[in-house]
C-alpha positions as CSV (number, residue, x, y, z in Angstrom):
1,M,3.4,30.6,16.3
2,K,0.5,28.3,15.3
3,I,1.2,25.4,12.8
4,A,-1.5,23.2,10.8
5,L,-0.6,19.8,9.6
6,A,-1.6,18.9,6.5
7,Q,-2.6,15.2,6.0
8,L,-3.8,14.7,2.3
9,N,-4.4,12.2,-0.6
10,Y,-2.6,13.0,-3.5
11,H,-2.4,11.8,-7.1
12,I,0.7,11.1,-8.6
13,G,1.7,13.5,-11.6
14,N,-1.9,15.0,-11.2
15,F,-0.7,18.7,-10.9
16,D,-4.1,20.8,-11.4
17,S,-5.6,18.5,-8.6
18,N,-2.5,18.6,-6.4
19,T,-2.1,22.2,-6.7
20,E,-5.5,22.9,-6.2
21,K,-5.7,20.7,-3.0
22,I,-2.4,22.6,-1.6
23,I,-4.3,25.9,-2.2
24,N,-7.2,25.3,-0.7
25,T,-5.8,24.1,2.2
26,I,-2.9,27.1,2.6
27,H,-7.0,29.8,2.2
28,A,-8.2,27.5,5.2
29,A,-5.3,27.1,7.5
30,R,-5.1,31.0,7.0
31,G,-8.4,31.4,7.5
32,K,-8.2,29.8,10.5
33,G,-5.2,32.1,12.0
34,A,-2.3,29.3,11.1
35,D,1.2,31.0,11.1
36,L,2.8,27.7,8.8
37,V,0.7,24.7,7.5
38,V,2.8,21.8,6.3
39,F,2.5,19.5,3.6
40,A,3.7,15.7,3.0
41,E,6.9,14.2,1.5
42,L,7.2,15.1,-2.4
43,C,3.2,16.0,-2.2
44,I,3.9,18.0,-5.9
45,S,4.2,15.1,-7.7
46,G,3.3,12.5,-5.5
47,Y,4.8,9.6,-3.9
48,P,6.6,7.3,-5.6
49,A,7.1,9.4,-9.1
50,R,9.3,6.7,-9.9
51,D,10.4,7.3,-13.8
52,F,8.5,10.0,-13.9
53,L,11.4,11.6,-12.4
54,E,13.4,11.0,-15.6
55,F,11.5,13.5,-17.7
56,K,12.4,17.2,-17.9
57,E,8.9,18.3,-18.3
58,F,7.9,16.4,-15.4
59,I,10.3,18.3,-12.9
60,G,9.4,21.8,-14.4
61,L,5.7,21.1,-14.2
62,C,6.5,20.6,-10.3
63,E,8.3,23.5,-10.2
64,Q,5.3,25.6,-11.9
65,S,3.2,24.0,-9.5
66,A,5.5,25.1,-6.8
67,Q,5.4,28.7,-8.0
68,T,1.5,28.8,-8.1
69,I,1.4,27.8,-4.8
70,A,3.9,30.4,-3.5
71,T,1.7,33.1,-5.2
72,A,-1.1,32.4,-2.9
73,C,1.2,31.5,0.1
74,T,0.9,35.0,1.7
75,G,0.0,36.3,4.9
76,I,1.1,32.4,6.0
77,A,4.4,30.1,5.5
78,C,3.9,26.7,4.1
79,I,6.2,23.4,3.6
80,I,5.5,21.5,0.4
81,G,8.0,18.6,-0.7
82,I,9.1,18.8,-4.8
83,P,11.6,16.6,-6.5
84,K,14.4,19.8,-7.4
85,H,16.9,20.2,-9.6
86,N,20.7,19.4,-8.1
87,T,22.1,22.9,-8.8
88,N,25.9,21.0,-8.3
89,R,25.3,18.8,-10.9
90,S,28.1,20.0,-12.5
91,K,30.1,18.5,-9.5
92,G,28.4,15.1,-10.1
93,G,26.0,13.2,-8.6
94,K,22.9,12.6,-9.8
95,D,19.8,15.1,-11.6
96,L,17.8,15.6,-8.4
97,H,17.3,16.4,-4.9
98,N,14.0,14.8,-2.6
99,S,13.7,18.4,-1.4
100,A,11.2,20.5,0.6
101,Y,10.6,24.2,-0.2
102,F,9.4,26.8,2.8
103,I,7.7,29.3,1.4
104,A,6.9,32.8,2.7
105,D,5.8,36.1,1.6
106,G,5.0,34.6,-1.9
107,K,8.5,33.1,-2.6
108,V,10.2,30.2,-1.9
109,Q,12.8,31.5,1.0
110,Q,14.4,28.2,1.7
111,V,14.8,24.6,0.2
112,V,16.3,21.4,2.4
113,N,17.3,18.6,0.7
114,K,16.9,14.8,1.9
115,A,20.3,13.4,3.3
116,L,19.3,9.4,4.0
117,L,17.5,7.8,0.7
118,P,16.0,4.5,1.5
119,N,16.8,2.1,-1.3
120,Y,14.8,-0.7,0.4
121,D,11.8,-2.9,0.0
122,V,9.3,-0.5,-1.8
123,F,11.9,2.3,-1.8
124,D,14.2,3.0,-4.6
125,E,15.5,6.6,-4.1
126,Y,18.4,6.8,-4.7
127,R,17.9,5.7,-8.3
128,Y,16.7,9.8,-8.6
129,F,18.3,11.5,-6.1
130,E,21.6,13.3,-4.5
131,P,21.9,12.6,-1.3
132,E,22.4,16.4,0.5
133,T,25.7,16.8,3.0
134,E,24.5,20.2,4.2
135,F,21.8,21.1,7.0
136,T,20.7,24.6,7.9
137,C,17.4,25.3,10.0
138,V,14.4,27.1,9.0
139,E,13.9,30.5,10.9
140,Y,10.7,32.1,11.2
141,K,8.3,33.8,13.7
142,G,11.1,33.6,16.3
143,H,11.4,29.6,16.0
144,R,14.0,28.2,14.9
145,I,12.8,24.9,12.8
146,A,15.3,21.3,12.2
147,L,13.2,20.5,9.0
148,T,13.5,17.0,7.9
149,I,12.6,14.7,5.3
150,C,11.1,11.0,5.9
151,E,14.6,8.7,6.5
152,D,16.4,11.4,8.0
153,L,14.5,11.5,11.2
154,W,13.4,8.0,10.7
155,N,16.8,6.2,10.6
156,D,17.0,3.8,14.2
157,I,19.0,6.2,17.0
158,E,19.8,3.0,18.7
159,N,21.3,1.7,15.2
160,P,22.6,4.3,13.2
161,L,23.2,3.0,9.8
162,Y,25.2,6.7,9.0
163,V,28.0,8.7,9.5
164,T,25.9,12.0,8.9
165,R,22.5,11.9,10.8
166,P,20.9,15.0,9.7
167,M,19.5,15.7,13.0
168,D,23.3,15.5,15.0
169,K,24.1,18.5,12.5
170,L,20.7,20.7,12.7
171,M,21.4,20.4,16.7
172,E,24.6,22.7,16.4
173,Q,22.4,25.5,15.7
174,K,20.0,24.8,18.6
175,P,16.6,24.5,17.2
176,D,13.7,24.5,19.5
177,V,11.2,22.3,17.6
178,M,11.6,19.5,14.3
179,I,9.3,19.2,12.0
180,N,9.4,16.0,9.7
181,I,7.4,15.8,6.4
182,A,7.5,12.2,5.2
183,A,5.8,9.3,2.9
184,S,5.8,6.3,4.9
185,P,3.7,3.7,3.3
186,F,1.1,1.4,5.7
187,A,2.2,-1.8,6.7
188,Y,-0.5,-3.7,9.5
189,N,2.9,-3.4,12.1
190,H,4.3,-0.1,10.8
191,D,1.9,2.3,12.9
192,E,3.4,1.3,16.5
193,E,7.3,1.0,14.5
194,R,6.3,4.6,13.5
195,I,5.6,5.9,16.9
196,A,8.1,3.9,18.8
197,I,10.8,5.9,16.7
198,L,9.7,9.3,16.4
199,S,9.1,9.3,20.1
200,D,12.5,8.4,20.5
201,N,13.9,10.9,18.2
202,A,11.6,13.9,19.9
203,K,12.9,12.2,23.5
204,R,16.8,11.9,22.3
205,Y,16.6,15.5,20.8
206,N,15.0,16.8,23.6
207,L,12.3,18.9,20.7
208,P,8.7,18.9,20.2
209,L,8.0,17.4,16.9
210,F,5.4,17.7,14.2
211,Y,5.3,14.5,11.5
212,V,3.2,14.6,8.6
213,N,2.7,11.7,6.3
214,H,0.4,10.6,3.1
215,V,-2.7,9.2,3.3
216,G,-4.3,7.1,-0.2
217,A,-2.7,4.6,-2.8
218,Q,-0.9,5.1,-5.7
219,T,-1.5,1.4,-7.3
220,E,-0.3,-1.2,-5.0
221,I,1.3,1.3,-2.1
222,I,-1.2,2.9,0.5
223,F,-0.5,5.1,2.7
224,D,-2.4,5.6,6.0
225,G,-1.7,8.6,7.4
226,G,-1.6,8.7,11.3
227,S,0.8,11.8,10.7
228,L,2.1,12.5,14.6
229,V,2.7,14.9,17.7
230,F,5.0,14.6,19.8
231,D,6.5,16.6,23.1
232,N,10.1,17.5,23.7
233,Q,9.8,13.6,26.2
234,G,8.3,11.7,23.2
235,K,5.1,12.0,24.6
236,V,2.2,11.7,21.9
237,I,0.6,14.9,22.0
238,D,-1.8,14.0,19.1
239,E,-2.3,11.0,16.5
240,L,-4.4,11.8,13.4
241,P,-6.5,9.6,12.3
242,Y,-5.7,6.6,9.8
243,F,-6.9,6.4,5.9
244,K,-8.5,10.0,5.8
245,E,-7.8,13.1,4.8
246,V,-7.5,15.7,7.7
247,I,-6.1,19.2,8.4
248,T,-5.2,20.0,12.0
249,Y,-4.0,23.0,14.4
250,Y,-1.6,23.2,17.3
251,D,0.3,26.3,19.1
252,L,3.8,26.6,19.4
253,S,4.6,28.5,22.6
254,D,7.6,30.8,22.9
255,D,9.6,28.1,25.4
256,S,8.7,25.2,22.8
257,Q,5.3,23.9,24.5
258,V,2.5,22.2,22.2
259,T,-0.8,22.8,22.3
260,P,-3.8,21.4,19.9
261,Q,-6.5,23.5,19.2
262,Q,-8.9,20.7,18.8
263,P,-10.3,18.1,20.4
264,V,-7.6,15.2,20.4
265,T,-8.9,11.6,21.0
266,L,-5.6,9.3,21.7
267,M,-6.4,5.7,20.5
268,P,-6.9,3.4,23.9
269,E,-5.2,1.0,21.7
270,R,-4.0,-0.3,19.0
271,Q,-6.0,-1.6,16.2
272,S,-5.8,-5.1,15.6
273,D,-3.9,-6.3,12.4
274,I,-7.4,-7.4,10.9
275,E,-8.8,-4.2,11.2
276,Q,-5.9,-2.3,9.5
277,I,-5.8,-4.4,7.0
278,H,-9.6,-4.2,6.1
279,Q,-9.2,-0.2,6.3
280,G,-6.0,-0.4,4.0
281,L,-7.5,-2.7,1.0
282,I,-10.4,-0.5,1.1
283,L,-8.7,2.9,0.6
284,G,-6.7,0.5,-2.0
285,I,-9.3,-0.5,-3.9
286,R,-11.0,2.8,-4.0
287,D,-7.5,5.1,-5.1
288,Y,-7.3,2.4,-7.5
289,F,-10.1,3.3,-9.1
290,Y,-10.2,6.8,-8.8
291,K,-7.1,7.2,-9.8
292,S,-7.2,5.4,-12.7
293,G,-10.2,6.9,-14.1
294,F,-13.1,3.7,-13.7
295,K,-15.6,3.3,-11.4
296,Q,-17.1,-0.3,-12.1
297,A,-15.3,-3.6,-11.0
298,I,-15.9,-7.3,-11.9
299,L,-15.4,-10.5,-10.1
300,G,-15.8,-13.9,-10.8
301,L,-17.4,-15.3,-7.9
302,S,-16.9,-18.5,-6.7
303,G,-18.6,-19.4,-3.9
304,G,-14.9,-19.8,-1.7
305,I,-14.3,-17.5,0.7
306,D,-11.4,-15.4,-1.6
307,S,-13.6,-14.3,-3.7
308,A,-16.4,-13.6,-1.6
309,V,-14.0,-11.7,0.6
310,V,-13.1,-9.6,-2.5
311,C,-16.7,-8.6,-3.4
312,A,-17.4,-7.8,-0.2
313,L,-14.3,-5.4,-0.3
314,A,-15.2,-3.9,-3.3
315,A,-18.4,-3.2,-2.7
316,E,-17.8,-1.3,0.3
317,A,-15.4,0.8,-1.1
318,L,-17.0,1.4,-4.9
319,G,-20.8,1.1,-3.9
320,A,-22.8,-2.7,-4.3
321,E,-24.1,-1.2,-7.3
322,N,-20.9,-0.9,-9.2
323,V,-19.8,-4.1,-8.6
324,M,-20.7,-6.9,-11.3
325,A,-20.0,-10.7,-9.7
326,V,-20.1,-13.5,-12.5
327,L,-20.8,-16.8,-11.3
328,L,-19.0,-19.3,-13.5
329,P,-19.8,-22.5,-12.6
330,S,-17.9,-26.0,-14.5
331,K,-19.1,-29.2,-14.8
332,Y,-17.2,-29.7,-11.1
333,S,-19.0,-26.5,-9.4
334,T,-21.0,-28.3,-6.5
335,G,-24.7,-27.2,-5.7
336,H,-23.7,-25.5,-2.6
337,S,-21.2,-23.3,-3.8
338,I,-23.6,-21.8,-6.4
339,T,-26.2,-21.1,-3.9
340,D,-23.1,-20.0,-2.0
341,A,-22.5,-17.3,-4.4
342,E,-26.3,-16.2,-4.9
343,D,-26.6,-15.6,-1.3
344,L,-23.4,-13.2,-1.1
345,V,-25.0,-11.2,-4.1
346,E,-28.2,-10.6,-2.1
347,N,-26.7,-9.5,1.4
348,L,-24.2,-7.1,-0.8
349,G,-27.1,-6.2,-3.1
350,C,-24.6,-6.0,-6.1
351,M,-24.9,-7.0,-9.3
352,S,-24.3,-10.4,-10.9
353,E,-24.6,-12.7,-14.2
354,T,-24.3,-16.2,-14.5
355,V,-22.0,-18.1,-17.6
356,E,-22.1,-21.5,-17.6
357,I,-18.4,-22.5,-18.8
358,K,-18.7,-26.2,-19.5
359,S,-19.4,-26.2,-23.4
360,I,-16.5,-23.7,-23.4
361,T,-14.2,-26.3,-21.5
362,D,-15.5,-28.9,-23.9
363,A,-14.8,-26.5,-26.9
364,F,-11.3,-26.2,-26.2
365,E,-11.0,-30.3,-25.0
366,T,-12.8,-31.2,-28.4
367,A,-10.0,-28.3,-30.1
368,L,-7.2,-29.9,-28.8
369,H,-8.3,-34.1,-29.2
370,P,-6.1,-34.6,-31.6
371,Q,-3.3,-33.2,-29.8
372,F,-4.3,-34.9,-26.3
373,E,-5.7,-38.3,-27.5
374,G,-4.7,-41.1,-25.2
375,L,-3.2,-38.8,-22.5
376,P,-5.1,-38.6,-19.0
377,F,-7.1,-35.7,-17.8
378,N,-4.3,-33.7,-16.1
379,I,-3.8,-30.0,-15.0
380,A,-3.7,-29.1,-18.8
381,E,-8.1,-29.9,-18.7
382,E,-7.8,-28.4,-15.0
383,N,-6.5,-25.0,-16.7
384,L,-8.4,-24.9,-19.5
385,Q,-11.4,-24.1,-17.0
386,A,-9.2,-22.0,-15.2
387,R,-8.7,-19.6,-18.7
388,S,-12.7,-20.5,-20.0
389,R,-13.4,-17.9,-16.7
390,A,-10.8,-15.5,-17.3
391,V,-11.6,-15.1,-21.5
392,V,-15.5,-14.6,-19.9
393,L,-14.8,-12.1,-17.6
394,M,-11.9,-10.0,-19.8
395,A,-14.4,-10.3,-22.4
396,M,-16.9,-8.5,-20.4
397,C,-14.6,-6.0,-19.3
398,N,-14.2,-4.7,-22.9
399,K,-17.8,-4.9,-23.8
400,F,-18.5,-3.1,-20.5
401,G,-15.7,-1.0,-19.4
402,Y,-15.2,-2.9,-15.9
403,I,-12.0,-3.5,-13.5
404,L,-11.4,-7.1,-12.8
405,L,-10.6,-7.9,-9.8
406,N,-8.3,-10.9,-8.9
407,T,-9.0,-12.8,-6.1
408,S,-6.3,-15.1,-5.4
409,N,-4.7,-15.0,-1.6
410,K,-0.7,-14.7,-0.8
411,S,-0.5,-18.5,0.0
412,E,-1.6,-19.1,-3.4
413,A,0.8,-16.8,-5.0
414,A,3.6,-17.5,-3.1
415,V,3.0,-21.6,-4.2
416,G,2.3,-21.3,-7.0
417,Y,-1.1,-22.2,-6.5
418,G,-3.2,-20.3,-9.6
419,T,-3.3,-20.4,-13.2
420,L,-1.3,-18.1,-15.4
421,Y,-4.0,-16.3,-17.8
422,G,-6.6,-17.7,-15.8
423,D,-7.7,-17.3,-12.3
424,M,-4.7,-15.2,-12.1
425,C,-5.4,-12.1,-14.1
426,G,-7.0,-9.0,-13.4
427,G,-6.2,-5.3,-13.2
428,I,-5.2,-5.2,-9.5
429,S,-4.9,-8.1,-7.1
430,V,-7.0,-7.3,-3.6
431,L,-5.8,-9.9,-1.7
432,G,-2.3,-11.3,-3.1
433,D,-0.5,-10.2,0.1
434,V,-3.2,-11.7,2.7
435,Y,-2.6,-14.8,3.5
436,K,-5.0,-17.4,3.9
437,T,-5.1,-17.5,7.7
438,Q,-5.9,-13.8,7.7
439,V,-8.8,-13.8,4.5
440,Y,-10.4,-15.8,7.1
441,Q,-10.3,-13.1,9.7
442,L,-11.2,-10.7,7.1
443,A,-14.4,-12.7,6.2
444,N,-15.1,-13.2,10.4
445,Y,-14.3,-9.4,10.4
446,I,-16.7,-8.2,7.9
447,N,-19.0,-10.4,9.3
448,R,-18.8,-8.6,12.9
449,D,-22.3,-7.1,12.7
450,K,-24.3,-9.3,10.7
451,E,-23.4,-12.3,8.1
452,I,-22.5,-10.8,5.1
453,I,-20.2,-13.9,3.6
454,P,-22.4,-16.8,4.0
455,Q,-20.8,-18.8,7.0
456,N,-20.9,-21.8,4.2
457,S,-17.9,-20.2,2.2
458,I,-16.0,-19.7,5.8
459,V,-16.3,-23.2,7.1
460,K,-16.5,-25.4,4.1
461,P,-13.0,-26.7,3.0
462,P,-11.1,-24.7,0.4
463,S,-11.4,-25.7,-3.5
464,A,-10.5,-24.8,-6.8
465,E,-13.1,-27.3,-8.1
466,L,-11.3,-28.2,-11.2
467,R,-11.8,-31.7,-10.5
468,P,-14.2,-34.3,-9.3
469,D,-14.4,-33.8,-5.5
470,Q,-10.8,-31.6,-5.4
471,K,-9.6,-30.1,-2.1
472,D,-6.5,-27.5,-1.8
473,S,-5.6,-30.3,0.9
474,D,-4.8,-32.0,-1.6
475,S,-1.9,-30.4,-2.6
476,L,-0.9,-28.4,-0.4
477,P,0.1,-28.2,4.2
478,D,-2.6,-27.3,5.9
479,Y,-2.9,-23.4,5.7
480,N,-1.8,-22.6,9.2
481,T,1.2,-24.7,8.8
482,L,1.7,-23.6,5.5
483,D,1.4,-20.0,6.1
484,T,3.7,-20.0,9.2
485,I,6.4,-21.2,7.5
486,L,5.7,-18.7,4.2
487,V,6.2,-16.0,7.1
488,E,8.9,-17.3,8.1
489,Y,10.8,-17.4,5.0
490,I,9.0,-14.1,3.1
491,E,8.8,-11.8,5.6
492,H,11.4,-13.0,8.2
493,R,13.7,-14.1,5.6
494,L,15.0,-17.1,7.5
495,S,16.4,-19.9,5.4
496,S,14.9,-23.5,5.2
497,G,17.7,-24.7,8.2
498,E,16.7,-22.4,10.2
499,I,12.8,-22.6,10.3
500,I,13.4,-26.6,10.1
501,Q,15.1,-25.7,13.7
502,Q,12.0,-24.1,14.9
503,G,10.7,-27.3,15.1
504,Y,8.5,-27.5,11.0
505,D,8.7,-30.8,9.5
506,E,11.9,-31.1,7.3
507,A,10.3,-32.5,4.1
508,T,7.6,-30.1,4.4
509,V,9.4,-26.8,4.5
510,R,12.1,-27.9,2.0
511,R,9.3,-28.6,-0.6
512,V,7.3,-25.1,0.6
513,I,10.4,-23.2,0.2
514,K,10.8,-25.0,-3.4
515,L,7.2,-24.5,-4.5
516,V,8.0,-20.4,-3.9
517,N,11.0,-20.0,-5.9
518,T,9.9,-22.0,-8.7
519,A,6.7,-20.2,-8.8
520,E,9.2,-16.8,-9.3
521,H,8.1,-17.1,-13.2
522,K,4.3,-16.8,-12.5
523,R,4.1,-13.9,-9.8
524,Y,6.6,-11.5,-12.8
525,Q,2.9,-11.8,-14.4
526,T,0.7,-11.4,-11.8
527,P,-1.3,-7.7,-11.5
528,P,-0.4,-4.8,-9.2
529,I,-1.1,-6.6,-5.1
530,L,-2.1,-4.0,-2.6
531,R,0.7,-3.8,0.0
532,V,-0.2,-4.6,3.3
533,S,2.1,-6.2,5.1
534,P,6.2,-6.0,5.4
535,K,7.2,-7.5,2.9
536,A,4.8,-8.0,0.1
537,F,5.1,-9.0,-3.9
538,G,6.1,-7.2,-6.2
539,M,8.3,-4.4,-6.5
540,G,9.0,-5.0,-2.6
541,R,10.3,-8.5,-2.9
542,R,12.8,-9.0,-6.0
543,M,14.1,-11.7,-6.9
544,P,15.2,-13.8,-10.0
545,I,13.5,-16.2,-12.2
546,V,16.2,-18.4,-13.0
547,G,18.1,-18.4,-9.6
548,K,19.4,-22.1,-8.2
549,Y,19.3,-21.1,-4.8
550,L,16.6,-22.5,-2.9
551,S,17.9,-21.9,0.2
């Protein structure tokens, strides 16, 4: 049997596009002599469709698309992922299953439903789907296929969380190959974990394994592809490209040996975290604009490293001609900040404008003089500057149809070092899941072949430039210290006591964690954040605003 793996970029709710893409792939695979083409989990609807799944019409359109695909699927079989009505709803449970359709001869031949529904981090499947309890292999072309959906094969075989393991049940039917369709989001440490778990499963069950993942971004969630093929000993036979659409072909012999039908280039070593983050952010920006129907981005360019990195990423993702960088100097902006920003614009070739905000902030201060009279200059006046910049940027968005890119990094977002309705506004947050120390690494990676980001933007002390001679270090620990504490608290979920036991200064740790927790109300009002880490702010980290617990 010749199997095709289709690693494709789907669009949530875009049934015409998704259906056309799937049918075109079926035709292409049939032209290459494939017997079976495999698509990803919930490819019909896109993933995650979230509360679209609560609309009957949405589910009806999914089924309509599946029937259109079935009509086109003759002379070849396919596997597609789809949300499907629970036909046993009268017995209780949720309205839907997360399902896979096995289609051949122009109709759906068999339905497989997902059993193990993830309900952690960005996943919320048990909100919508009913878990399956019965498991049957698919038989086709003399092969018995153990077809599973994502988590049904993903759960850690060394630490099983479930009483019923779908593969253990399917093994009773003596399958000779495993196929797993998935929607596995990107995080910079996820590729190695993915390979290890799937390899262990192939070895455990002594079966070859075909694994198909999504590629592309859906608002904040990025899918990196990286689909995989293993032999029955858990050896990687093929690893599909990351962050790219691709179709690949394999021969599966009667004795379950797998032979790729195209040259295979296995990665000699894993990409670094920063390389993966760079590729993920490029894809995230590009898909956010394309799938939203916008083409041009705008951002405030300060001359600092954060806005410089965002500008460079946007230019690579969208084309420099589609990026508007706006210099917004205040009375506290230094000459080198303006020069650094101008040098970046020249290096990238993007559009730029300069709007002085001194007169704008002066007008606000004048208007507020009766209320502020006799009070010292403080954060209120500092924030007027950040909000003045936001007013200018949003006005240009309204006038010219730009989408504003937020330039705050994860370190700032964590400790509340930003101004609500000022530098925290935007349509999408590019660096909100990238710590400040990683931003420096990204800048150096962007400059790997030639200087794009001016060196002065990288080496100068970071500053918001909201008062004379201001530096981030005036109010925050140095970023190397801050970021290591933040990683332990946010990603590793350690308490302050556990972090202090590692040798960190007690006062610093307790202050940082208090800043993180008291800034929760700000993070509730930030733009969607492109997720590149195992624990991003947003839907993957849900904390109460008024909680008292400070760890």
